[in-house]
N, C-alpha and C positions, 0 to 999 in steps of 0.2 A: 093458253098462251106455253108455249115449247121451254122448257128447263135450259138451263145453261148447262151446258155440261159440264162437274164437278169438275174441280181444276185439279190437273194431276201431279202430283208433287214426286220429285224423284229421291229417292233415300238420300240423307248426308253422307257421304263417305266419311268412315271416321279419322280423325287424324291418328298415326300410328306413329308417333315420336321416333327417330334414328340419332344415334350418340353420333359426332363427328371427331375428331381427331383435338376441334379446339375446344373441347367439352360442352357445346351449345348443341340443341335436336331443335332438326330442322326436317320437312317432309321429304318423304322420300325423292320427290321430282327435284327440290332441290339438291337433294345431296349426293341423286343422280350427276346432274349439272356440274356438281363441285368437284364429281372425281370419286366419290366418298363411297365406298360397298354399302350398300341399304339392306334391309331384310325383311322380303316379300310377307306379307300377313297372311298367318293362316286365315280358315273360317271358323268362325263360332263354333263348329262341333270339332276342329281339329286342336291340336295339343301342337304348339310349338315345338320345331325337332330335339329342341334341347330341353323340355321339359323331360322326359322318359330315359331316366339310369339304367346306364344296363342291370344284368342283375347281379354281375361281381362287385359295382360300385352300391348298389344296394346292399350288398350283405354287410360290403366293408363300414360303411356308413352308418349302417343300421336304422337309415333312416329315408326315406323320396319322399325330397323338397320339392312342390310344384315351383320349379321355374317361373313356371307364367307369371304366378306371384311373385315369384322373388325381383320378376323385370318390371311389373307395376310398380312396383315400390323401389325399387332402384329409379326408373322414372320420375317418379315422385319427387326423390330424394332429389336429384339432380334437376330437375324441373325447377324446385325454391333456389335450390344453391345459384344456379346460374343463370335460369333464365329471370331478369329485370319482373315482379308483378305487382299488382297495384294491393299496395294495401290499403285495405278500409279502417277507417278511423275508427280510434276505442270509443266504447262508448262510455258518455261519463257523466249522462244527465242521472240527474240523484236519484229518479226512477227507475234507471235504468235497468237490465236483467243483472239478474244474482253473476256475478265471474267466479270464474274456477277457481280464485284463490279463496272465493268467502265461501265459495259451495260447502265445506269440508263444514261448515259451523250451522251458517241458514240452509244449506241447500233442501231439507225434507224441511221446514218449518212450514207451515202456510205463510202467505204474504201477508195477509191481513193479522196473522198473530203478530209475527215481528213489528210489524208497523206501528200494530194497536201498545206494544210492550214500548216502542221508542218512543210511541208519543207520552205515554207516562212514564218512563226517565225523564225527559223532557222535562213534563209537568211540576217535576218533583225535585228536579234540581238544584233547585237553594237548600232543601232540607238534604241531599245526598251532600252537599258542597260541603254544608255543615255538622256533618256528620262524621266526614273526611276530617274536619276539621279538630272534633272532641277528642278523636280517637286517634289519630296522628301526631297531636300535640302532647300525648303521654308516652313519646317512644323519644329517647335521648337523641339518636343520630337523625329524624326528621327535624329534632326543634332545632340543631345545632344550625343544620341545610337552611333552615327557612330564614334562621336570622340572618345567618353569610349571604343569603340572595336574595330574600326578598324581604325583610326587614320582620315584617308580621303575619300574626295567622292571618288577620283580616284580608294583606294581603295575597297570602298563600289561597283564603278563600277565591277574590277575587278574581286574579292571575289565573290561577294554576288551576282549581278544584273542578271551579264551574265551567269555564271552559272543557276542560276535557273532559266532563260528564255530559255538555254541551253533542261534544264529538262522540262519546262512546251511543247518545239519543239519535245521531244521524247516522253510527252504523248499523244499526234495527233500522229503520226508518228507510236506508235508501239500498241495505246489501253491498255498500261499497268497501273491499277488503283497504283499502286504505284511510278510511276512519280508525279500522282497527288499529293499522300499524300505528296512527300518529296516536294513539292511544295508550298499546303497552310500553312502546319504545321510549314517550317519555316519562309513565311509570317507570320504569326500569333503570334510566338514564338519570331521574330525578337528580339523586344522592351524589355526592363527590364519590369519584373512588377509593379516596382514603376512608369514607366516612363507612363504603359500603364494608372494604375489608374490617375497621374496626367496631364490628356490630351492625352494622345498616343493614345488610345482605337477610341476617333472621332478623332485622325489624318488618323489611319491606317482603317478605315471603307469609308474614301475622298479617300486615293489614291488607295485604290482596286478599288472603281468605274471608279476613272481616267483611274487607268494600261487598264479594260478593255476595256475602249470606246478604248485607244489607240490599243489595240491588233485587237478588230473586223476592225477597220479600215485597216490593216496590212491583215488579212484574207479576206477584201471583193475584193480584187485586185484577190484571188484563188478559190473564188465559185462564181456559178452564183447566181443573183436575184432570190427571192421568196422562196419557201419553205427550198432548201436549206439553203439560207442563215441565215433565221430564228436559223433552228436548232445550227448552228456556230457559234452563236449569244447567242443563250442560253445556249450554252455549256459552251463558255468563262463566261458568268455570272455566272453560278452554279457553276464553279471554283473557280471563284472572290468572292461569296457571304462569306460578315462577317458569321460565325456561330452561331446564338441564341445559348445560353444555358439555360435551366431549372434554372431559381434563385432559386426555391422549392427544390432541387435534391441537394445532395450533393454531391462532389466532393472524387472520391475513392485516398486517399493519399496514398503514393506512396513512399518509399525511395530506389531511383535506386543503388547501391554500387557496383564501380566495374571500368570500364575503358570506355573506346570511345563508345565501343558497347553498351551500356549502354543508348544514347544518339541519337542513330539509332532504338535500340527497340522502346523508344521514338514518332520518327520522327514519324513510320509507325502505331505505339499503338496508340494514336492519332486519327487519322485519319479512322482507323479501328472500334473504340469504339463510335464515333460519331455518326452515323445514328443511334444506337443504343440507343441516350440519355446517356451514360454515358459517365462522365469525369473525368482526373486521374490529381491529385495535383503533379506534379513531385518534388522529391527533391533528387536533385544529392549529392553524394560522393565518395570520390576512397580513395582507402587504402595507411595508410600513417605507415613508419616503426619508433617507438621512438629510443633515443638511447639505443641497445642494446636491445629494450622489445618488442619483436616479431611485432605480426598486434595492433595498438593503435584502440580501439573500444571508445574513450571522445567522439573524435566530436558525434560518432552517437549516443552515451548515453543522452549528451547534446541535441541531436535532439530532442530523443522521448521523452524525457521530456518536450520540448516545444510544439511539433505536435503530439504527439500522434498518430503517422503512421499506417495506415488498414494495410499493405502490407512491407514487407521488400525483395528488389529482392538481393542476395548477386551474383556477377561473380566472383570467382578468378582467374579461370585460362581460361580466354577466352580472344583472343589478347594477347596486353599486359598487361593481369593481374599483380600476385604476379613476382619478377625480378625473386626469386627463380625459379620459373616456368619455366619462357620462356630460362634461363640461359638452366636448364637441358633438355630444347628440344635443345638446345644446343650441350647440352655435349652428347646425347646420336645419334644425328646427325654426330657425329665428327668423327664416325669411333667406333672402340671396344671399347665397353662399358661390366664395371661390373655389370651385371644383379644383384647380390647380394647389390652391390652402388647405383644401382639406386629406386632398392626397397625400401632401408631405407630412403631413401630421397624422395623418394612416404611416405613414411609413416609418418616423420617430415612434410611433406608440410600438410597431412591430418589431425594431431595434431594441428599444426595451426588454422587452419579452423576449428574442434570443439571447440577449446577454444574459438574462435573469435564469435562462434555461442552460445556459453552456456553463455560468457560475457552479449550476448545480450537476452537471457533468464531471466537473472537475473534483466531483467529490465522491460518487453513487453512479452506478449501472443501472439502478433503478427504474423500470415502464414507468416513462413521467405521461399521465393522462390530460392533452394538453387541449382545454375546450374553445371550441371556436366560439363566432359571435351571431346568436340567433338575434341581436335589437332589441331584446327585451330588455328593459319592461317601457311597454309601449307609452305615449303619451296619453295624455288620462281623456280628452277627448275622441281623439282616433284609438280609446280602444274600447267607448261608448257607443259609436256608431260605426253602424257594419255596411255600411253603403259607400263609405271614404275607403282609403286605402291603408292597412294598419301602421304604415309607416310613411312619413314625408318624404317626398324622392332623395333627399339628403341624407335623412336617416338610412333607407335603402342600400344609397351608396355605400356611403361608410360600412356598413356591416357588408357587404359585397367585396370591396378593397379589402377591411381586417380577415374576412374567412379565407381570401385566396391569398394572403401573406401565412397566415398559423397554418393553414395544411401547404407551404414552403416548408416551413420550419420543420413542422412535424415529420415531412419527408424529405430532409435532410440532414436528422438528425436522425441517432442508434437509439432504438428502443422508447420513439414518443412514440400514443397514438391519439390517435384525433379522434379530441368529439364530436359529432358533428351535429353543434343544438340547433341551427339551421332546419334540417333535416328530421331531428326528433319534431321540434317545434309544430313543419309542417303536417305533422300526422293529426295535430290537432286545430293548428291552424292557430293564428299567432295569437288571437281576440280568446281564446278558451284558454290558451297554455299559460297567456297572462292572468286568467283570471284566477284569485283566492280559493281555496277548497273550502274554508268554512267562510260565512261572513262578517265582513270588520265589524257590524254590528252585533252580533252573536257574542262574538268572542274579544268584544274590546278590552285594551289592555295587558291581552296575553301572553304570557312568556315564549307562545311560539305563534307561526301565523304562515302555516304551509300554502303552498300555490301545487296547480297542475303540472308549470314548469317542472319543483322538485320529483313528483311520480315518473314524469318521462326519462328523466336522467339518471333515475334511482334504475330502473330498469336499464340500461343504455352500462351503467356501471355492476349492476347483479352480473349481467353477462362477462363480462371483463373478471370479476375478483373470483365468480365461480371457475372458470375457466385456469385464472393463475393459482387456484388454489388445486385444483388437481392437474395442471403441467407444469406449475412454474420449478420445478425440481429435475425435469424430464430428460432422463439421456440415452432411452434407446426406444422406440416403437414399434412391438411384436406385432407383425401385420399378417393377417391371413388373407387369399385369394379369391376363391368362390365365394360369387353374390357378397364379395366387400371391395374388390379392385372392379372388379365385372360384373355383369349380370348372368347367371348361370352358371355351369360345370363346364369348366372347358374338354375333361377329359369326354364329353360326351358330344363335342361338336362345336356350333359359332357361339360364341359371347358376346357382349356388349361390352366394351370397355371405359369404365367412366377415367378418362383421361385427364379432367382438371383433378382429380383426386391423385390420379398417381404426380400428374406434374406438382402437385403441391409436396405431396414425400420428396421428390425429386427435391423441391428447395430447402425440403429442412434438413433432407442428408447433407448439401453442401453448406448448411450452417451449421452444421457441428451433430445433427440428430444421426444417433444410428438406428439402421434398420435391419431387421430380422425378418425373414420368411417365416412363419409358424403353418403351415396347413396340409391339412391332409391330404396330401396325392399323391402322384407318383410324379416324380422331377422328370420323363420325358413327354409327360403330360403337358409341361406348361411351355407357350408358346412366345416366345420375349420375344420375337421382332414382331407383334404386335402389339408390343406395351409400350409406354411410355418411359417406364423403368426399366433399367437392364438388370440383367445380372450381376454385375459387377456394383451395383446401387446397393447391396443389402451387404454387409457385414459379416452374419453366419444365415446360412441357408439349411431349415428347420422342415424340408419336405418329405412327409413321408405315412407312415400307413402309425406310427406310433400315437400315443395320447398325446393330444397338446399340451397338456401340464407337466407329463413325462418329457415332454419337449424346452419347454420353458424353463423346467430344474436345470436342464443343461445347460441353458444358454447363460441363465446367472452363475454356474459354476466355470463355463469357459471364459467371460466377460469379466467376471470378479467385482461383481457392482453391486448396488443395494437393489433389491430388489423392487423397491419402493420411488427410485429413477422409471422403473419402465411401464409405459402404456401399451397395453392391449388395442386392436381393432380388431373387431370381429363379428360377423351378424349373430351368429348362432348364440342365447343366450343361455344353452346350458353349457356352451365351452368355457362362454364367462365365468359362469357362475362355477366352472372346476375348476379353472385354472387360478383365478381371485385366491377359491379356499384353500388349495393345495401352497400356492407362492404366496402366503400374505404381503400386504404390502402394493399388490402390483395392483395399477388403475383400467378401468375395462372401459369402453368406448364400444358403440353401436353404430356402426356407419352409416343404416338406415339411417337414423335421426343427423339432419341438414345442420344441427349444432355442433355435433362433432367437426365435420371441417371447418365452422367458424373458428370454433375454439382452435385447433390444430394452425388456422394462420396466423394468431394472436400467438400463438407461440414461438413467430419471427421475433416480436418482438418483447421478447421477458429474456434477464439474461443468459438461460439455458445455452442460447445460441448464441452465432456467432453474422456479421455480415456477411451475404453472399456476395460474388464480385457483384450482377448487377445491382444487386441494391448500392455497391459501395459507389458504383460509376452515377447511379441516382442520385446518390446523398454530393457527390463533388458538384453534380451539376447544379444543386441550390444550395450547396454553401456558396458556388459562385455569386449569385441570386443576391445572398445574403448582403456579402463584401457589397455589391453593388448598390443594395442599398442605405449600407452603412454610410457609404459615401453620400448619396442621394441627400442623406436625413441631418449629415454634419450639421448641419445652421441650425435644426430643432432638435435641441436637447432635455433635458425631463427641464432643468432651470426653465429654459426659455420658454416650452410650454406650458409651467404653471406662471409663471409672468406674464404671459399672455391673457389669461384669468381674471386678472387685475383683482388680485385679490383685498380684501379692507375686514380688518378686526379693530373690533372696540370693544375696549378692556375695563371693566370699571366694578366696583363695589356694588353689590346685590343692593338693590334698596327695596324698600316693601311693596312694591307694585308688580315686582318680581316672581317674590314666591312662588305665587302659584304653577310659574315655568322650571322655576328652580326643584320644586318639588316633585312635578312629573318628570323631568330628566332625571331627576337621580332612583324615582323609582322603575323607570320605564326603562332605563338603559341598564342592557347587562354584558355586554360585551367592552367596553373600555369604559370600567369603575372599577378602581384601584382596590376597593377593600368591601364595594357590594355592601354596604351600610345602609339603612333604609332611614333616612330621619323623616320624623313625621315635621307638619308645618309647624307645631309647636317648637318643636328643637330647632328649629331653620329658625324661626323670630328669636330664638335665645342667641344660638349662636352669631345671630348679622346684631344682636345689640352687645355683646359680651368683648369689654376689651380684649379680653384674652384670646381671639378666635377671630375670625375672618369669614366671610362668604365672596368670592369674587363671579364673575359671570362675563363670559364671551360672546361677543355677534358676528359670525360672518356672513357675507358680503360677496359674490360677484359681478361681474359684468353684465349675467343675467335677470338679478336680482339679490333679495336679501333672504338668508336662511334664517333669522330669529339668532334667539339665543340657543347657541349648540353645544356649548362648553362650561363647567362650573369648579371653581378649588374651594374645598371648607378646608382652612390653616390655621392650628395653632400655636401660637406665641407662647413661649416661655424662656427671660431673659433675654437670651443671643441666639435662640436654638428655634428654629424654626422648622413644624412638622406640617407635611402633607397628608390631611388625616384622611380625605378622599377628592381624586383626580377624576370630575367622569367626563365626558364626552361623545354627544349623538353621531350614530353611525352613517349618518350623513355626512359630515368632518370631518371623519377618515381620510387618511389618506393625502391631506396636504400642507401636515407639518405643523398644524395648527396646536398640538400639544407641546411643542416646544415653549409655546409661547405661552399657554398656559404657567409650566412651570417657573421660567424665566420673571414674566410678567410681577408674581407674586412673589416671587422676591426684591424685585425692583419696589414693592409699594412696603419694602420692610429695610429698608439701610443699614438699621441696627443689629440685623442677623449677619453672624461669624458662619453657623452648620445650620443646612439646613435635612433633614429624615424624611427621608420617602418611603410609604406602608404600600407593599401590596402584597392582598391575600387571594390566592388562587380559588380559583371555582373554577366548575365543570366550562363557564360561558365567557370569564372574562382573558380569557389568551391575547387578545390587541394589544392589551399594554401591558404586555407582560414585562417588556424591553424597556418599558417608559424611562425608567432613573436610568437602566445601564445606556441606552442611547444620549444621553442631559450628562455624562458623566458621571456619576454616584455611583459610591463601592458598596456590594452588598457586605451585609453586616451579620445577619444571620437569615433566617429562610422567608421573613416578613420585611428585615429594614434595609433601605438603604442610606447613605451618607454622604453629603458632598461638603468639602472645606473649600470657604469661599472666600477664602484669603489666597489660593490657587487659580480658580477660574471659575466663571459664571457659565449657564446654556449657553449655545446663541439662539440666536433668531433667524427661520429662512429669509433670502432679502427677496421676495419673491410677494412677502406680505405690506400691506401701508397698515401703521397700525394707529389708529384715530382716538382721541379721547373719550370718554362713554359719556 
């Protein structure tokens, strides 16, 4: 039987990208049809015409660069930056491969050994945690912090030590760097800054070294002696090394305004920036609603005056953000909804956000990082069932409407950077992003509860903060030409222009950045007619055969500017090193790295630049859209939205049956907890029974159901003076204005009181209640106490509540 002839396959013609004036790459045929000059592909044995330099050029430059390789790198860079590529989702499975971030610690450690060490740490978690208690309780600063924030050492062991040791075990078992980030950040930031400055830092260094020693003792039983044991000891030592900061480098001051997701972001952001030498000084703020007055910016405005933030991050619609948003999601998920009514409420929320940002803009021009709407958290049922859409139709509609509006606000306000939560979540999928990194059962009651979403957001923040740290004070860009603005050497013939990069530099010039050409070349060789940039776009030209370092020194003298405001863009690492060494303060960027151009794009949103004419036109267009939004949402203001929730509060003295919930609320609440005193069950029983003290509880319900007991007040009465010993409120109840009821109803229960004293003891986590007493008319008398003369006024109660007797 005759065999069929083998199928003849013609060789596939390789793709030879061609750069065009719009910055995109096309096939030569398409480019030819578009009237764009194309490059003929040389044979595999021939060098392209620009690859061979003349002997003169080689002698002057001292090296012969293979331009073909440069072109390949250039094409890779432009393709990455300009052509949208599909991104593969990052591996997040517990037993996935070790990432580059953790390879420095675990890369040479055998997988079986690493997992064995992790399991050994996990099995000895209770023993290690008790060791922490025994050693740490001997430290003065740690004892003060534990008493202030956790109450006692048993709570420290249960809610801090054991969960963190479990996190460290997961780091060894899975190799995921996020677990190391959580462990290191929580260890470093446990102590309040005041305690760190008054001896706490020395204590922390000592304890980290001691804890590392005891961990190596546990690990020794899981690994053989020799080189492997040394690798394990090295990894443990590196994890517990106290990070040394460059005292000469200023931290980037960031105001995080939002809910607990901001604490998550900081946990991972701190660790991601540490290897780059960048540090963040975090200031946490939470949204609050004054009586009938939308979103209050007074606390932020005061903080801006005191601190002068570099960046301000706003997350209105993430997790437990604005109550009106979370209630709107409930309404959308409840069944049939009126799309027109949903749209009106979305417009009202967007108007609140816009006014908040406009108020901040009157105080500062610092870049604002405005979060979009990802739709997280998901409904519990939908989060578990993969065959269902992750979000109900109404939920998805609201997220889409709000995202569109938030992008308009970002585009219409100067120096606002849109944080596209939805795009970041899409990389993992909503269900994966919604998932906690650590099992809630393994770290039950922990003071931290990070999620995959926090990791995603921290990566985006790391990109922006790094760019700000590098470029925030930029005034001058020193720009190389060959193999920077184009691929190849212009003196040797044809080059491939990077028009997208040149267009960006032109935008930066129009925004006030000074461009200076710094090129080893003959000015006659520069063909300006091919470029997007013109000769006049540069304030100075240093195109000669002099050393570039000397050229930059001359630029510094001629412009009379601090070299710390200079940024060099040059493809040659030798030149970058020579210039930064010769002129201290100059920053250097590699144009082959696509991140360079992303960072320079962000520079347009930093205060160092002003709006271009095109940006001004775009801003005006979006401001018109904002005015239309305000007009259409005028009938749905903040009080109206709050009234639509049908909020009901039940207020009463605590009963014996409430003891467990009150104890849990006080023990687990860190954010809205005015003194962070952790009362035990016995102490609470005594306070409930004593005639000179009172314990009150508040329950909250809306039209969707009851939230249960969400607030408690412990008050001490002496004669005609009442002292708020502690006011505690669940984060689920924040933003409704319930805190005003907690204050007012406590006073109403004691009609004979003439003076009220409020106590607020600041901790690392309880900033949300910092303004509780100020917002209710109290006057500050010292660092911890506030006073209210009841003869003159009493706190008001928002009119959107219905108060029921308990």
